[in-house]
N, C-alpha and C positions, 0 to 999 in steps of 0.2 A: 228707296221708298217701297213699301209693300203695296201690291195691288189687291184691293179688297172689293168684294161684291156684297151688297146689302140688299135685303128684301124689305119693302115697306108695304104696310097694309093698314086699312082702316074700314070700319063699317059704321062709324058714328060721324055724321057730318063729313062724309068721305072726301069730297073735293077740297073743302077748306083745310082739313087735317093733312091730307097728302101734300097740298101746296105749302103749308106751314112746315112740314117735315123736310120737303125739298129745299125751301128757303133756308132753314136752319143748317142743313147739310152743306149748302153752298157757302154759308158764312163760315162754317167749321173747316171746310176743305179747299178754300181758295177761290170761291166765286162760282158763278153759274157755269162758266167754261171749264171748270175743273171736274164737273160731274158728267159721267156718261149715264144717260137715263133711257130706260126701255119704254116701250109703249105701256100704257096702263090697261089692265084687264079687270073686268068684273067677274066675280065668281060667287057661288053660294057659300054660305058659312060651312065650315067643316068641323064636325065634332059637337055641334050644338045648333039649335034652331035660332036663327037670328037674321038680321038684315044682311043683304049681300055685301061683299067686300070689294074694295078697289085694291089692286095689288100691282106692284112693279118692282123692278130691280135697278139698283144704282151702283155704278162702279166709281171708286175713288182711289186715290193714292194717299198714303199716310205714313208718317214716321212713328205714330203712336203704337206702343205694344198692344197686344190683344186686350189685356185687362183694362188699360186706360181708354181704349177705343170703346169697349163695352160700356164703361161708366159714362162716357160722353154721349153715347147713343141713348142710354137710359135717361140721362138728364134731358135730352131733346124730347123723348117720349113723355116724361113727367111735365115738362113745360107746356106740353100740348094736351094736358088733362088726363093722362094715362092713370087709371086707377089700378092699384095692385092689391093682391091678397084675395081676390075672388077666384072662381074656378079657372082652371087652365084654359079651357075652351069657352071663351065668352066674348062679348062685344068689346071693341077696342077703338079708342079715339085714334091712336097711332101705335103701330108695332114696327120696330126696326130690329132686324136680326142680321148678324154677321153670317153670310153663307160660306164664303171662302176668304182666306187671308193668305196670299201667295199660294204656296203648295203645302201649307201646314196641315197635318193630320194628327188628331189626338186631342187631348184636353189641355187647354192653355188658359190659365187664370180663371178656371171655372167655365170656360166656353168650349164646347165640343165642336171641332172643325174636321172636315167640312160639315155643315149643318145637314142633318138627315132629311129635312124637308125637300132638299133638292131632288132626290129620287122619288119622293112620295107624292108631291103636290104639283099639279099642272100649273097652278098660279105662281109657282116659284120657277119651275123648270122652263116653261115656255119663254117668259121674259128674259131669263138668263141665257137661254139658247139663242135668242134673237140678238141680245146685246153682246155676247161673247161666244159665238158659235164654235170657234176653233180652240177655245180654252179647254183644258182637260181637267176632269174631276180628279182631285188629289188621290183618291183611293182606287177607283176603277181604271183610270187612265183614258177613259172614253171622253171624246169631246162632248160638250153640252148639246151640240147639234145632233150628234149620234144618239145621245141619250133621249132627246126629244123624239127623234125618228122612231125609236123603239118603244116609246111610252104608250100605254093603253089609253088612247084619247077618249074612250067612252067612259072612263072611270070618273072623271071630273069635268064638268062643263065650265067653260069660261069664254068670254068674248071681249074683244077690244072696246075701249071706251074712247069717245072723242074728247081728249084731254090734252091741252097744250100748256106747257110750262117752259119758261117763265112767262 
């Protein structure tokens, strides 16, 4: 089974949509106990003026190939009201992205791995570093904890949210 890390984000009815996304992931990947879930962080919208986001990282194991996994995640987004076809940077009911899939690097079924946002966005890197500190980035070889220690923390502000799931 592949070890996969996913990022989840929402800035529309955030708590409800994050909970619904986590519930759907639990159903898909073997129950609540099968998910490793980071803390939830709030951050300002990046790339557009909008409501603040809730973001977190989830670890799962799956036998699905990258393309099928991507389709299942897209279906979860759609079931939670995700509207497609608008600007790339816009409000989201639910956004689920594959960050890493084992140690894969490159393009697989149209999915670029590892996801570039890992090194760019605090709201991805911090929860990933907390959830899997010793895990290594497939390209740089650095651990996520090392990457977070070196990250310019003044670049993006985020703060933990009092959020309990399930």
